[in-house]
C-alpha positions as CSV (number, residue, x, y, z in Angstrom):
1,M,2.0,-51.5,184.9
2,A,3.3,-47.9,185.0
3,T,6.0,-48.7,182.6
4,A,3.6,-50.3,180.1
5,E,1.3,-47.3,180.1
6,A,4.1,-44.9,179.4
7,S,5.1,-46.9,176.5
8,V,1.7,-46.9,175.1
9,A,1.3,-43.2,175.6
10,A,4.5,-42.4,173.8
11,A,3.6,-44.5,170.8
12,P,2.2,-42.6,167.9
13,P,-1.5,-43.0,167.2
14,P,-2.4,-45.7,164.9
15,S,-2.8,-44.8,161.3
16,A,-4.7,-46.2,158.4
17,P,-3.2,-49.1,156.7
18,G,-0.5,-48.1,154.2
19,E,0.0,-44.6,155.6
20,G,3.0,-45.7,157.6
21,E,4.7,-47.3,154.7
22,A,4.1,-44.3,152.5
23,A,5.5,-42.0,155.1
24,A,8.5,-44.1,155.6
25,A,9.2,-44.2,151.9
26,G,8.5,-40.6,151.3
27,A,10.8,-39.3,154.0
28,P,14.1,-40.4,152.4
29,A,12.9,-39.2,149.0
30,D,12.1,-35.7,150.4
31,A,15.5,-35.7,152.0
32,A,17.3,-36.6,148.8
33,A,15.4,-34.0,146.9
34,A,16.3,-31.4,149.5
35,E,20.0,-32.3,149.4
36,A,20.3,-32.7,145.6
37,P,20.3,-29.0,144.8
38,K,23.0,-28.4,147.4
39,E,25.3,-31.0,145.7
40,E,24.7,-29.7,142.1
41,E,25.5,-26.2,143.2
42,G,29.0,-27.3,144.2
43,L,30.0,-29.0,140.8
44,A,32.1,-27.1,138.1
45,P,30.6,-26.8,134.6
46,V,32.0,-29.1,131.9
47,I,32.9,-27.2,128.7
48,V,33.1,-29.3,125.4
49,I,34.9,-27.7,122.5
50,K,34.2,-29.2,119.0
51,K,36.6,-28.2,116.2
52,V,35.0,-28.0,112.8
53,M,37.5,-29.0,110.1
54,D,37.8,-26.8,107.0
55,D,37.4,-28.8,103.8
56,G,40.2,-26.9,102.1
57,H,42.8,-27.3,104.8
58,G,42.1,-30.5,106.5
59,G,44.6,-33.2,107.3
60,A,48.0,-31.7,106.7
61,H,46.9,-29.1,104.1
62,G,44.5,-31.4,102.3
63,G,45.6,-33.5,99.4
64,A,48.3,-31.2,98.0
65,W,51.0,-33.4,99.4
66,K,49.8,-36.3,97.3
67,I,50.4,-34.3,94.1
68,A,53.9,-33.4,95.2
69,L,54.6,-37.0,96.1
70,A,53.3,-38.2,92.8
71,D,55.6,-35.7,90.9
72,M,58.6,-36.8,93.0
73,M,57.9,-40.5,92.3
74,T,57.5,-39.8,88.6
75,A,60.8,-37.9,88.5
76,M,62.6,-40.6,90.5
77,M,61.2,-43.3,88.1
78,A,62.5,-41.3,85.1
79,F,65.8,-40.8,86.7
80,F,66.3,-44.5,87.5
81,L,65.1,-45.4,84.0
82,L,67.7,-43.0,82.6
83,M,70.5,-44.6,84.7
84,W,69.4,-48.1,83.6
85,L,69.5,-47.0,79.9
86,L,73.0,-45.5,80.3
87,G,74.3,-48.6,82.0
88,A,72.8,-50.9,79.3
89,S,74.2,-48.9,76.3
90,N,77.8,-48.7,75.1
91,S,79.8,-45.5,74.3
92,S,79.0,-45.6,70.6
93,Q,75.2,-45.9,71.2
94,R,75.3,-43.0,73.7
95,K,77.2,-41.0,71.1
96,S,74.6,-41.8,68.5
97,I,71.8,-40.6,70.9
98,A,73.7,-37.5,71.7
99,D,74.2,-36.7,68.0
100,Y,70.5,-37.2,67.4
101,F,69.5,-34.5,69.8
102,K,72.4,-32.2,68.7
103,P,71.2,-29.2,66.5
104,T,72.1,-29.6,62.9
105,S,74.7,-27.4,61.2
106,H,71.8,-25.5,59.6
107,S,70.4,-24.3,62.9
108,Q,70.8,-20.6,63.6
109,V,70.7,-21.2,67.4
110,E,74.1,-21.6,69.0
111,M,74.7,-24.4,71.5
112,G,75.2,-21.9,74.3
113,K,71.7,-20.5,73.8
114,L,69.7,-23.7,73.9
115,A,67.0,-24.4,76.5
116,G,68.4,-24.7,80.0
117,S,71.8,-23.4,79.1
118,N,71.3,-20.0,80.7
119,G,69.8,-21.1,84.0
120,I,66.3,-22.3,84.9
121,L,63.9,-21.8,82.1
122,G,66.7,-20.0,80.2
123,G,67.8,-20.5,76.6
124,R,65.8,-21.1,73.5
125,S,64.3,-24.3,72.1
126,I,65.9,-26.0,69.1
127,I,62.5,-26.0,67.4
128,D,62.2,-22.2,67.8
129,P,61.5,-20.6,64.4
130,D,64.8,-18.8,64.7
131,G,66.5,-22.2,64.7
132,F,65.1,-23.2,61.3
133,P,67.6,-23.3,58.4
134,F,66.9,-19.9,56.8
135,S,70.0,-20.1,54.7
136,A,70.4,-22.8,52.1
137,K,73.7,-24.7,52.2
138,Q,75.4,-27.1,49.9
139,T,76.5,-30.7,50.7
140,A,77.9,-31.4,47.3
141,T,79.7,-29.4,44.6
142,M,77.0,-29.5,42.0
143,E,74.0,-29.4,44.3
144,R,71.2,-27.1,43.2
145,L,70.3,-24.5,45.9
146,T,66.6,-24.3,46.7
147,P,65.3,-20.7,47.3
148,R,63.7,-20.0,50.6
149,S,60.5,-18.7,49.1
150,E,58.8,-18.1,45.8
151,G,57.2,-14.8,46.7
152,G,60.0,-12.5,45.6
153,P,63.6,-11.5,46.5
154,T,64.8,-12.6,49.9
155,E,68.1,-12.6,51.8
156,N,68.9,-16.0,50.1
157,D,67.6,-15.0,46.7
158,P,68.3,-11.2,46.5
159,S,67.4,-10.9,42.8
160,P,65.1,-12.8,40.4
161,N,68.2,-14.0,38.5
162,A,70.1,-15.3,41.6
163,Q,68.9,-18.8,40.9
164,E,70.7,-18.8,37.6
165,H,74.0,-18.3,39.3
166,S,73.4,-21.2,41.7
167,D,72.4,-23.6,38.9
168,P,75.5,-25.7,37.9
169,E,74.5,-25.4,34.3
170,N,74.7,-21.7,34.4
171,M,77.8,-21.4,36.6
172,S,81.1,-20.4,35.1
173,E,84.2,-22.6,35.6
174,D,85.6,-20.1,38.2
175,E,82.4,-20.2,40.2
176,K,82.3,-24.0,40.2
177,K,85.9,-24.0,41.3
178,K,85.3,-21.6,44.2
179,A,82.2,-23.5,45.3
180,A,84.2,-26.8,45.3
181,E,87.1,-25.2,47.2
182,Q,84.7,-23.8,49.8
183,L,82.9,-27.1,50.2
184,D,86.2,-29.0,50.6
185,K,87.5,-26.6,53.2
186,E,84.3,-26.9,55.3
187,N,84.3,-30.7,55.0
188,F,88.0,-31.1,55.8
189,D,87.7,-28.8,58.8
190,K,84.8,-30.8,60.1
191,L,86.6,-34.1,59.4
192,E,89.7,-33.0,61.3
193,K,87.8,-31.9,64.4
194,E,85.6,-35.0,64.5
195,L,88.5,-37.4,64.0
196,E,90.5,-35.7,66.8
197,K,87.5,-35.9,69.1
198,Q,86.9,-39.6,68.4
199,L,90.5,-40.5,69.1
200,E,90.5,-38.6,72.4
201,S,87.2,-40.1,73.6
202,D,88.4,-43.7,73.1
203,P,90.7,-44.8,76.0
204,K,92.3,-47.4,73.8
205,L,93.2,-44.9,71.0
206,A,94.0,-41.8,73.1
207,K,97.6,-42.9,73.5
208,L,97.9,-43.3,69.7
209,K,96.3,-40.0,68.7
210,D,99.8,-38.5,68.1
211,Q,100.4,-41.1,65.5
212,V,97.7,-39.6,63.2
213,K,98.9,-36.6,61.3
214,M,96.6,-34.5,59.1
215,T,98.1,-32.0,56.7
216,R,96.7,-29.9,53.8
217,E,98.5,-30.2,50.5
218,K,98.0,-28.6,47.1
219,D,96.0,-31.6,45.8
220,G,94.1,-32.5,49.0
221,M,94.3,-33.4,52.6
222,R,96.7,-36.2,53.7
223,I,96.0,-38.4,56.7
224,E,99.0,-40.3,57.8
225,I,99.2,-43.2,60.3
226,I,102.8,-43.3,61.5
227,D,104.8,-46.0,63.4
228,K,106.9,-45.2,66.4
229,A,109.5,-47.1,68.4
230,D,106.9,-48.9,70.6
231,F,104.1,-49.1,68.1
232,A,104.0,-50.8,64.7
233,M,101.0,-51.1,62.4
234,F,102.3,-54.2,60.7
235,D,104.4,-57.1,61.9
236,S,107.9,-57.1,60.4
237,G,107.9,-58.2,56.8
238,T,104.1,-58.7,56.6
239,N,101.0,-56.8,55.5
240,V,98.9,-58.0,58.5
241,L,97.6,-55.2,60.7
242,S,98.0,-55.5,64.5
243,P,94.8,-55.4,66.6
244,K,95.6,-51.8,67.8
245,A,96.5,-50.6,64.4
246,K,93.4,-52.2,62.9
247,K,91.1,-50.3,65.4
248,L,93.0,-47.1,64.7
249,M,92.8,-47.6,61.0
250,D,89.1,-48.5,61.2
251,T,88.4,-45.2,63.0
252,V,90.2,-43.2,60.4
253,A,88.4,-45.1,57.6
254,K,84.9,-44.5,59.0
255,S,85.7,-40.8,59.4
256,V,86.1,-40.4,55.6
257,T,83.1,-42.6,54.6
258,G,80.6,-39.7,54.4
259,L,82.6,-37.6,51.9
260,N,82.6,-37.7,48.2
261,N,86.3,-36.9,47.6
262,K,88.4,-39.3,45.7
263,V,90.9,-41.3,47.7
264,T,94.5,-42.4,47.2
265,V,96.5,-44.8,49.4
266,Q,100.3,-44.9,49.7
267,G,102.5,-47.3,51.7
268,N,106.0,-46.3,53.0
269,T,108.8,-48.3,54.7
270,D,112.0,-47.4,56.4
271,S,115.4,-48.2,54.9
272,V,115.9,-51.4,56.7
273,Q,116.4,-53.9,53.9
274,F,113.8,-56.6,53.5
275,N,114.5,-59.6,51.3
276,G,111.7,-62.1,51.4
277,E,110.8,-65.1,49.4
278,D,110.1,-64.9,45.7
279,G,112.0,-61.6,45.4
280,R,109.9,-59.6,47.7
281,N,111.5,-56.4,49.0
282,N,110.5,-53.0,50.5
283,W,108.8,-52.0,47.2
284,S,106.5,-54.9,47.1
285,L,106.0,-54.8,50.9
286,S,104.9,-51.1,50.8
287,A,102.5,-51.8,48.0
288,E,101.0,-54.8,49.8
289,R,100.4,-52.7,52.9
290,A,98.7,-50.0,50.8
291,D,96.4,-52.7,49.3
292,S,95.6,-54.0,52.8
293,T,94.6,-50.5,53.8
294,R,92.4,-50.2,50.7
295,Q,90.6,-53.4,51.7
296,L,90.0,-52.1,55.2
297,L,88.6,-48.8,53.8
298,E,86.1,-50.6,51.6
299,K,85.0,-52.8,54.5
300,S,84.4,-49.7,56.6
301,G,82.0,-48.3,54.0
302,V,84.2,-46.3,51.5
303,D,82.8,-46.7,48.0
304,P,85.4,-48.6,45.9
305,K,84.8,-46.2,43.1
306,R,86.2,-43.4,45.2
307,I,89.6,-45.1,45.4
308,T,91.6,-44.0,42.4
309,R,95.2,-45.1,43.2
310,I,97.2,-47.3,45.6
311,E,101.0,-47.2,45.5
312,G,104.0,-48.4,47.4
313,V,107.0,-46.1,47.4
314,A,109.3,-48.1,49.7
315,D,111.7,-45.7,51.5
316,T,111.9,-43.1,48.8
317,Q,109.7,-40.5,50.7
318,P,110.9,-40.7,54.3
319,F,109.1,-38.9,57.1
320,N,112.5,-38.1,58.6
321,P,115.0,-37.6,55.8
322,K,117.9,-37.2,58.2
323,D,117.5,-40.7,59.6
324,P,116.4,-43.3,57.0
325,Y,116.0,-45.9,59.7
326,D,113.6,-43.8,61.9
327,P,110.5,-45.9,62.7
328,R,108.3,-43.0,61.7
329,N,109.3,-43.5,58.1
330,R,107.0,-46.6,58.2
331,R,103.6,-45.2,57.6
332,I,100.4,-45.3,55.6
333,S,99.1,-42.2,53.8
334,I,95.4,-41.8,53.0
335,K,94.8,-38.7,50.8
336,L,91.5,-37.1,50.1
337,L,91.7,-35.2,46.8
338,Y,90.1,-31.9,46.2
339,Q,86.9,-32.2,44.2
340,D,88.1,-29.9,41.4
341,K,91.1,-32.2,40.9
């Protein structure tokens, strides 16, 4: 009994219904609330840094790299297109293109002063006003010179009566002769340089360039195609050109196509006697070879009216008088006559 009473006495007094449950639920909540500040006080603060991107410098300096890439791709495309065009064209086509962009002889701007020739952004454009043809030039003996302006005397028309002297009808015979001589000299100088350049640029003809001789004579310029020990233009006893000789002769023929000078053709042989059928000999053989050359000149574009004479002289005019059997005595001579002749 004593034990039971102690237990009863130690028990808490009865409470109203629901108070015990509320107390039991409230005790843990108060404990958690009391401990929460202590836990929060021990945590380190979290710092968040937000980087604001500048519109002008975002993503690897913005979009400037796209412009540089586009420029590079355009340049590469142009480069590969140029390489393709060079590979698809032959040497003559490339030369024609190069000549198209070459300044004309009337230009006052020298080749060494063109755009890009003096470094980056250096040089002058070929369409610069200084490159225009200020001075009138003749391309034919009797061509009328056009004055630069009609506003008064200029450097090309120093006096009001200067046009009278350039008019062929008012020129004296001496003035006409001097004008023709000057024009022939310029044309022959140009022809000589261009022909040498063409022979050197062609690998098949470079070895034969020494067989072409150009000399000035009192009545014109003579172009001679000469045989040698290992090269013959014609087969023995015939007037048929060999393939190499035909290509060489065609190059020479095309070089004289653009001139107005009269042309004569002469055939020469060595002193080796040739007696063919029907009485053919060195005389007839040299004449036949001269005529074959005439036909080739006309096929290459030379006006037939410019050809005034063809002749065969056999071995009467040897290249090497000391040795009548020298292969160099076999040759074809194409002469461009001076216009005053």
